[in-house]
MOPAC internal coordinates of N, CA, C and O (Angstrom, degrees):
PM7 1SCF
backbone

  N    0.0000 0     0.00 0     0.00 0    0    0    0
  C    1.4506 1     0.00 0     0.00 0    1    0    0
  C    1.5183 1   111.97 1     0.00 0    2    1    0
  O    1.2310 1   120.55 1   155.36 1    3    2    1
  N    1.3286 1   116.56 1   -24.64 1    3    2    1
  C    1.4560 1   119.79 1   178.42 1    5    3    2
  C    1.5286 1   108.57 1   -91.25 1    6    5    3
  O    1.2310 1   119.66 1   -65.39 1    7    6    5
  N    1.3195 1   118.26 1   114.61 1    7    6    5
  C    1.4696 1   120.35 1  -177.30 1    9    7    6
  C    1.5250 1   113.41 1   -74.43 1   10    9    7
  O    1.2310 1   119.74 1   176.77 1   11   10    9
  N    1.3178 1   118.10 1    -3.23 1   11   10    9
  C    1.4668 1   122.19 1  -177.70 1   13   11   10
  C    1.5240 1   111.91 1  -116.05 1   14   13   11
  O    1.2310 1   120.51 1  -137.62 1   15   14   13
  N    1.3047 1   116.63 1    42.38 1   15   14   13
  C    1.4587 1   122.33 1  -177.85 1   17   15   14
  C    1.5243 1   110.52 1   -99.94 1   18   17   15
  O    1.2310 1   120.75 1   -44.28 1   19   18   17
  N    1.3221 1   116.17 1   135.72 1   19   18   17
  C    1.4587 1   121.34 1   173.27 1   21   19   18
  C    1.5290 1   106.89 1   -92.86 1   22   21   19
  O    1.2310 1   120.59 1   -50.17 1   23   22   21
  N    1.3232 1   116.48 1   129.83 1   23   22   21
  C    1.4595 1   121.68 1  -177.74 1   25   23   22
  C    1.5223 1   108.91 1  -118.83 1   26   25   23
  O    1.2310 1   120.88 1   -47.44 1   27   26   25
  N    1.3313 1   115.93 1   132.56 1   27   26   25
  C    1.4553 1   122.21 1   176.42 1   29   27   26
  C    1.5220 1   108.48 1  -109.87 1   30   29   27
  O    1.2310 1   120.93 1   -47.60 1   31   30   29
  N    1.3390 1   115.83 1   132.40 1   31   30   29
  C    1.4616 1   121.64 1   177.38 1   33   31   30
  C    1.5199 1   106.54 1  -122.14 1   34   33   31
  O    1.2310 1   120.66 1   -61.08 1   35   34   33
  N    1.3302 1   116.35 1   118.92 1   35   34   33
  C    1.4599 1   120.37 1  -175.60 1   37   35   34
  C    1.5160 1   112.12 1   -98.40 1   38   37   35
  O    1.2310 1   121.38 1   -38.98 1   39   38   37
  N    1.3153 1   114.97 1   141.02 1   39   38   37
  C    1.4487 1   119.83 1   170.01 1   41   39   38
  C    1.5262 1   108.52 1   -71.99 1   42   41   39
  O    1.2310 1   120.59 1   -17.40 1   43   42   41
  N    1.3185 1   116.47 1   162.60 1   43   42   41
  C    1.4470 1   123.07 1  -178.93 1   45   43   42
  C    1.5238 1   109.21 1   -88.43 1   46   45   43
  O    1.2310 1   120.43 1   -40.46 1   47   46   45
  N    1.3265 1   116.78 1   139.54 1   47   46   45
  C    1.4644 1   120.81 1   179.63 1   49   47   46
  C    1.5295 1   110.73 1   -65.51 1   50   49   47
  O    1.2310 1   121.60 1   -23.40 1   51   50   49
  N    1.3186 1   114.55 1   156.60 1   51   50   49
  C    1.4645 1   121.69 1   177.01 1   53   51   50
  C    1.5238 1   109.09 1   -66.01 1   54   53   51
  O    1.2310 1   120.65 1   -35.86 1   55   54   53
  N    1.3381 1   116.35 1   144.14 1   55   54   53
  C    1.4667 1   121.72 1  -179.28 1   57   55   54
  C    1.5228 1   110.28 1  -130.70 1   58   57   55
  O    1.2310 1   120.88 1   -21.89 1   59   58   57
  N    1.3088 1   115.92 1   158.11 1   59   58   57
  C    1.4603 1   119.61 1   176.25 1   61   59   58
  C    1.5206 1   111.47 1   -87.92 1   62   61   59
  O    1.2310 1   120.00 1   166.87 1   63   62   61
  N    1.3185 1   117.60 1   -13.13 1   63   62   61
  C    1.4603 1   121.71 1   179.28 1   65   63   62
  C    1.5240 1   108.12 1   -80.66 1   66   65   63
  O    1.2310 1   120.03 1   -77.19 1   67   66   65
  N    1.3094 1   117.55 1   102.81 1   67   66   65
  C    1.4634 1   122.21 1  -170.95 1   69   67   66
  C    1.5243 1   113.97 1   -59.46 1   70   69   67
  O    1.2310 1   119.52 1   142.06 1   71   70   69
  N    1.3183 1   118.52 1   -37.94 1   71   70   69
  C    1.4654 1   119.73 1  -179.54 1   73   71   70
  C    1.5218 1   110.11 1   -59.52 1   74   73   71
  O    1.2310 1   120.76 1   134.73 1   75   74   73
  N    1.3203 1   116.15 1   -45.27 1   75   74   73
  C    1.4529 1   119.66 1   179.64 1   77   75   74
  C    1.5142 1   111.49 1   -73.02 1   78   77   75
  O    1.2310 1   119.97 1   143.62 1   79   78   77
  N    1.3340 1   117.66 1   -36.38 1   79   78   77
  C    1.4560 1   120.50 1  -177.50 1   81   79   78
  C    1.5227 1   111.53 1   -64.03 1   82   81   79
  O    1.2310 1   119.97 1   141.47 1   83   82   81
  N    1.3044 1   117.67 1   -38.53 1   83   82   81
  C    1.4645 1   120.00 1   178.17 1   85   83   82
  C    1.5209 1   110.24 1   -59.67 1   86   85   83
  O    1.2310 1   120.10 1   137.52 1   87   86   85
  N    1.3160 1   117.42 1   -42.48 1   87   86   85
  C    1.4658 1   121.53 1   178.12 1   89   87   86
  C    1.5279 1   110.70 1   -67.85 1   90   89   87
  O    1.2310 1   120.91 1   139.65 1   91   90   89
  N    1.3301 1   115.86 1   -40.35 1   91   90   89
  C    1.4635 1   120.18 1   179.54 1   93   91   90
  C    1.5276 1   110.79 1   -64.25 1   94   93   91
  O    1.2310 1   120.02 1   141.55 1   95   94   93
  N    1.3263 1   117.56 1   -38.45 1   95   94   93
  C    1.4664 1   120.81 1   179.00 1   97   95   94
  C    1.5260 1   111.37 1   -60.72 1   98   97   95
  O    1.2310 1   120.60 1   138.59 1   99   98   97
  N    1.3242 1   116.45 1   -41.41 1   99   98   97
  C    1.4713 1   120.77 1   178.51 1  101   99   98
  C    1.5194 1   109.79 1   -63.42 1  102  101   99
  O    1.2310 1   120.57 1   132.41 1  103  102  101
  N    1.3279 1   116.52 1   -47.59 1  103  102  101
  C    1.4642 1   120.68 1   179.51 1  105  103  102
  C    1.5239 1   111.02 1   -63.69 1  106  105  103
  O    1.2310 1   120.29 1   133.66 1  107  106  105
  N    1.3260 1   117.05 1   -46.34 1  107  106  105
  C    1.4644 1   120.59 1  -179.31 1  109  107  106
  C    1.5210 1   112.21 1   -59.26 1  110  109  107
  O    1.2310 1   120.29 1   142.19 1  111  110  109
  N    1.3074 1   117.05 1   -37.81 1  111  110  109
  C    1.4641 1   120.52 1   179.49 1  113  111  110
  C    1.5235 1   111.63 1   -66.45 1  114  113  111
  O    1.2310 1   120.42 1   150.30 1  115  114  113
  N    1.3259 1   116.80 1   -29.70 1  115  114  113
  C    1.4636 1   121.12 1  -177.38 1  117  115  114
  C    1.5252 1   113.57 1   -85.33 1  118  117  115
  O    1.2310 1   119.71 1   157.37 1  119  118  117
  N    1.3087 1   118.15 1   -22.63 1  119  118  117
  C    1.4653 1   120.87 1  -172.21 1  121  119  118
  C    1.5329 1   113.89 1   -62.66 1  122  121  119
  O    1.2310 1   118.04 1   133.12 1  123  122  121
  N    1.3413 1   121.34 1   -46.88 1  123  122  121
  C    1.4698 1   118.88 1  -179.00 1  125  123  122
  C    1.5338 1   113.77 1   -58.79 1  126  125  123
  O    1.2310 1   119.82 1   136.01 1  127  126  125
  N    1.3206 1   117.96 1   -43.99 1  127  126  125
  C    1.4670 1   119.00 1  -179.78 1  129  127  126
  C    1.5277 1   111.31 1   -71.08 1  130  129  127
  O    1.2310 1   120.32 1   145.68 1  131  130  129
  N    1.3377 1   117.00 1   -34.32 1  131  130  129
  C    1.4601 1   120.47 1   175.01 1  133  131  130
  C    1.5275 1   110.19 1   -60.99 1  134  133  131
  O    1.2310 1   120.90 1   131.72 1  135  134  133
  N    1.3266 1   115.89 1   -48.28 1  135  134  133
  C    1.4647 1   119.93 1  -179.52 1  137  135  134
  C    1.5248 1   110.77 1   -60.51 1  138  137  135
  O    1.2310 1   120.40 1   135.06 1  139  138  137
  N    1.3208 1   116.84 1   -44.94 1  139  138  137
  C    1.4680 1   120.36 1   179.93 1  141  139  138
  C    1.5255 1   111.62 1   -62.39 1  142  141  139
  O    1.2310 1   120.16 1   140.03 1  143  142  141
  N    1.3131 1   117.30 1   -39.97 1  143  142  141
  C    1.4675 1   121.06 1  -178.73 1  145  143  142
  C    1.5256 1   112.25 1   -69.26 1  146  145  143
  O    1.2310 1   120.43 1   149.40 1  147  146  145
  N    1.3230 1   116.78 1   -30.60 1  147  146  145
  C    1.4669 1   120.60 1  -177.97 1  149  147  146
  C    1.5277 1   112.86 1   -89.70 1  150  149  147
  O    1.2310 1   120.24 1   164.12 1  151  150  149
  N    1.3148 1   117.15 1   -15.88 1  151  150  149
  C    1.4548 1   122.26 1  -174.35 1  153  151  150
  C    1.5212 1   111.60 1   -69.14 1  154  153  151
  O    1.2310 1   121.30 1   -38.90 1  155  154  153
  N    1.3174 1   115.11 1   141.10 1  155  154  153
  C    1.4643 1   123.02 1   176.48 1  157  155  154
  C    1.5269 1   107.90 1  -129.70 1  158  157  155
  O    1.2310 1   120.35 1   -23.09 1  159  158  157
  N    1.3135 1   116.94 1   156.91 1  159  158  157
  C    1.4660 1   120.98 1  -177.96 1  161  159  158
  C    1.5237 1   111.60 1   -56.40 1  162  161  159
  O    1.2310 1   120.42 1   138.08 1  163  162  161
  N    1.3121 1   116.81 1   -41.92 1  163  162  161
  C    1.4644 1   120.46 1  -178.16 1  165  163  162
  C    1.5312 1   112.80 1   -89.94 1  166  165  163
  O    1.2310 1   120.00 1   171.88 1  167  166  165
  N    1.3207 1   117.60 1    -8.12 1  167  166  165
  C    1.4649 1   121.71 1  -179.20 1  169  167  166
  C    1.5316 1   109.44 1  -146.73 1  170  169  167
  O    1.2310 1   121.07 1  -104.67 1  171  170  169
  N    1.3363 1   115.56 1    75.33 1  171  170  169
  C    1.4621 1   118.25 1  -177.27 1  173  171  170
  C    1.5264 1   112.31 1   -68.72 1  174  173  171
  O    1.2310 1   121.55 1   -34.16 1  175  174  173
  N    1.3240 1   114.64 1   145.84 1  175  174  173
  C    1.4593 1   121.83 1   172.43 1  177  175  174
  C    1.5249 1   105.49 1  -112.30 1  178  177  175
  O    1.2310 1   120.84 1   -61.22 1  179  178  177
  N    1.3215 1   115.99 1   118.78 1  179  178  177
  C    1.4543 1   122.18 1  -172.12 1  181  179  178
  C    1.5249 1   110.10 1  -112.40 1  182  181  179
  O    1.2310 1   120.71 1   -56.25 1  183  182  181
  N    1.3325 1   116.25 1   123.75 1  183  182  181
  C    1.4633 1   121.49 1   176.04 1  185  183  182
  C    1.5186 1   108.89 1   -82.75 1  186  185  183
  O    1.2310 1   120.70 1   -48.51 1  187  186  185
  N    1.3277 1   116.26 1   131.49 1  187  186  185
  C    1.4623 1   121.98 1   178.68 1  189  187  186
  C    1.5309 1   107.96 1  -110.28 1  190  189  187
  O    1.2310 1   121.00 1   -59.33 1  191  190  189
  N    1.3266 1   115.70 1   120.67 1  191  190  189
  C    1.4683 1   121.18 1  -177.84 1  193  191  190
  C    1.5220 1   109.59 1   -82.02 1  194  193  191
  O    1.2310 1   120.77 1   -79.43 1  195  194  193
  N    1.3086 1   116.13 1   100.57 1  195  194  193
  C    1.4625 1   121.58 1   177.06 1  197  195  194
  C    1.5272 1   111.53 1   -95.40 1  198  197  195
  O    1.2310 1   120.39 1   173.06 1  199  198  197
  N    1.3165 1   116.86 1    -6.94 1  199  198  197
  C    1.4539 1   120.80 1  -171.74 1  201  199  198
  C    1.5249 1   113.28 1   -92.48 1  202  201  199
  O    1.2310 1   119.70 1   134.74 1  203  202  201
  N    1.3164 1   118.17 1   -45.26 1  203  202  201
  C    1.4624 1   121.32 1  -176.02 1  205  203  202
  C    1.5264 1   110.54 1   -60.67 1  206  205  203
  O    1.2310 1   120.88 1   -54.83 1  207  206  205
  N    1.3060 1   115.93 1   125.17 1  207  206  205
  C    1.4534 1   121.17 1   177.55 1  209  207  206
  C    1.5122 1   115.41 1    82.61 1  210  209  207
  O    1.2310 1   120.24 1   176.72 1  211  210  209
  N    1.3265 1   117.15 1    -3.28 1  211  210  209
  C    1.4627 1   119.19 1   177.84 1  213  211  210
  C    1.5194 1   108.32 1   -82.61 1  214  213  211
  O    1.2310 1   120.65 1   -57.35 1  215  214  213
  N    1.3235 1   116.37 1   122.65 1  215  214  213
  C    1.4649 1   122.20 1  -178.46 1  217  215  214
  C    1.5247 1   109.23 1  -108.39 1  218  217  215
  O    1.2310 1   120.01 1   -72.68 1  219  218  217
  N    1.3339 1   117.58 1   107.32 1  219  218  217
  C    1.4561 1   119.51 1  -176.66 1  221  219  218
  C    1.5307 1   113.97 1   -65.75 1  222  221  219
  O    1.2310 1   120.18 1   161.26 1  223  222  221
  N    1.3296 1   117.27 1   -18.74 1  223  222  221
  C    1.4600 1   120.18 1   179.21 1  225  223  222
  C    1.5310 1   110.23 1   -73.54 1  226  225  223
  O    1.2310 1   120.39 1   137.67 1  227  226  225
  N    1.3308 1   116.86 1   -42.33 1  227  226  225
  C    1.4666 1   120.37 1  -177.03 1  229  227  226
  C    1.5300 1   113.87 1  -101.09 1  230  229  227
  O    1.2310 1   120.26 1   165.48 1  231  230  229
  N    1.3294 1   117.11 1   -14.52 1  231  230  229
  C    1.4594 1   119.94 1  -174.30 1  233  231  230
  C    1.5233 1   114.05 1  -110.62 1  234  233  231
  O    1.2310 1   120.81 1  -172.23 1  235  234  233
  N    1.3540 1   116.06 1     7.77 1  235  234  233
  C    1.4616 1   120.79 1   173.35 1  237  235  234
  C    1.5246 1   107.93 1  -136.14 1  238  237  235
  O    1.2310 1   121.18 1   -17.85 1  239  238  237
  N    1.3254 1   115.35 1   162.15 1  239  238  237
  C    1.4620 1   119.42 1   174.67 1  241  239  238
  C    1.5215 1   111.42 1   -96.03 1  242  241  239
  O    1.2310 1   121.05 1   159.28 1  243  242  241
  N    1.3316 1   115.60 1   -20.72 1  243  242  241
  C    1.4634 1   119.86 1  -174.14 1  245  243  242
  C    1.5245 1   113.06 1  -130.44 1  246  245  243
  O    1.2310 1   119.72 1  -169.16 1  247  246  245
  N    1.3252 1   118.14 1    10.84 1  247  246  245
  C    1.4542 1   121.22 1  -179.48 1  249  247  246
  C    1.5123 1   114.04 1    86.84 1  250  249  247
  O    1.2310 1   120.18 1   174.56 1  251  250  249
  N    1.3325 1   117.26 1    -5.44 1  251  250  249
  C    1.4635 1   120.88 1  -177.66 1  253  251  250
  C    1.5385 1   111.62 1  -132.44 1  254  253  251
  O    1.2310 1   120.10 1   129.06 1  255  254  253
  N    1.3227 1   117.42 1   -50.94 1  255  254  253
  C    1.4604 1   121.70 1  -172.77 1  257  255  254
  C    1.5342 1   110.56 1   -93.36 1  258  257  255
  O    1.2310 1   119.74 1   -51.30 1  259  258  257
  N    1.3389 1   118.11 1   128.70 1  259  258  257
  C    1.4605 1   121.22 1  -176.54 1  261  259  258
  C    1.5260 1   112.91 1   -61.40 1  262  261  259
  O    1.2310 1   121.37 1   -36.34 1  263  262  261
  N    1.3345 1   114.99 1   143.66 1  263  262  261
  C    1.4593 1   121.61 1   170.50 1  265  263  262
  C    1.5311 1   107.14 1   -95.74 1  266  265  263
  O    1.2310 1   119.66 1    12.27 1  267  266  265
  N    1.3274 1   118.25 1  -167.73 1  267  266  265
  C    1.4610 1   121.07 1  -177.15 1  269  267  266
  C    1.5321 1   111.79 1   -60.24 1  270  269  267
  O    1.2310 1   120.23 1   141.90 1  271  270  269
  N    1.3210 1   117.17 1   -38.10 1  271  270  269
  C    1.4634 1   120.80 1   178.22 1  273  271  270
  C    1.5235 1   110.57 1   -65.58 1  274  273  271
  O    1.2310 1   120.47 1   135.65 1  275  274  273
  N    1.3154 1   116.70 1   -44.35 1  275  274  273
  C    1.4557 1   121.01 1   177.30 1  277  275  274
  C    1.5185 1   111.88 1   -64.72 1  278  277  275
  O    1.2310 1   120.86 1   139.52 1  279  278  277
  N    1.3224 1   115.95 1   -40.48 1  279  278  277
  C    1.4685 1   120.29 1   177.22 1  281  279  278
  C    1.5236 1   111.16 1   -60.05 1  282  281  279
  O    1.2310 1   120.45 1   140.40 1  283  282  281
  N    1.3337 1   116.74 1   -39.60 1  283  282  281
  C    1.4603 1   120.61 1   180.00 1  285  283  282
  C    1.5259 1   110.92 1   -63.93 1  286  285  283
  O    1.2310 1   120.45 1   137.35 1  287  286  285
  N    1.3356 1   116.75 1   -42.65 1  287  286  285
  C    1.4675 1   119.91 1   178.24 1  289  287  286
  C    1.5310 1   110.52 1   -63.73 1  290  289  287
  O    1.2310 1   120.62 1   136.19 1  291  290  289
  N    1.3198 1   116.41 1   -43.81 1  291  290  289
  C    1.4655 1   120.77 1   179.45 1  293  291  290
  C    1.5275 1   110.19 1   -61.04 1  294  293  291
  O    1.2310 1   120.32 1   136.11 1  295  294  293
  N    1.3229 1   117.00 1   -43.89 1  295  294  293
  C    1.4697 1   120.38 1   178.43 1  297  295  294
  C    1.5174 1   111.59 1   -61.10 1  298  297  295
  O    1.2310 1   120.69 1   138.50 1  299  298  297
  N    1.3359 1   116.28 1   -41.50 1  299  298  297
  C    1.4773 1   119.92 1   177.91 1  301  299  298
  C    1.5224 1   111.06 1   -61.11 1  302  301  299
  O    1.2310 1   120.60 1   138.38 1  303  302  301
  N    1.3311 1   116.46 1   -41.62 1  303  302  301
  C    1.4667 1   120.29 1  -178.94 1  305  303  302
  C    1.5323 1   111.29 1   -65.44 1  306  305  303
  O    1.2310 1   120.64 1   136.77 1  307  306  305
  N    1.3493 1   116.38 1   -43.23 1  307  306  305
  C    1.4709 1   118.94 1   178.63 1  309  307  306
  C    1.5255 1   109.60 1   -63.15 1  310  309  307
  O    1.2310 1   120.24 1   137.96 1  311  310  309
  N    1.3189 1   117.14 1   -42.04 1  311  310  309
  C    1.4630 1   120.74 1  -178.49 1  313  311  310
  C    1.5223 1   111.54 1   -63.51 1  314  313  311
  O    1.2310 1   120.95 1   138.00 1  315  314  313
  N    1.3301 1   115.80 1   -42.00 1  315  314  313
  C    1.4674 1   119.69 1  -179.59 1  317  315  314
  C    1.5175 1   110.21 1   -61.04 1  318  317  315
  O    1.2310 1   120.10 1   180.00 1  319  318  317

C-alpha cells in the first residue's frame, strides 16, 4: 500500500545438500532480474547476494543452517 517502500530480496545461501542446492541455484539465478524488473524509482527492489563466497563447509554446522561465521557474512551482506 505504500508506494515508497524499499524491498530487499535475498538469494539463498549455498548448501551441501545437493537436492536443495540445485533448486536454490535456479532461484538464485532468477532473483537479480526479478528484482530489476520489479524495481521502481520510488520503490526500489534490491537483490542481496547471499550466495557468492558462502562456504557451507565452514559457515554452517550442518550444511544448511549458518553458524556464527555464516551469520557474520550474512550480516555484512545485509548491511552493504
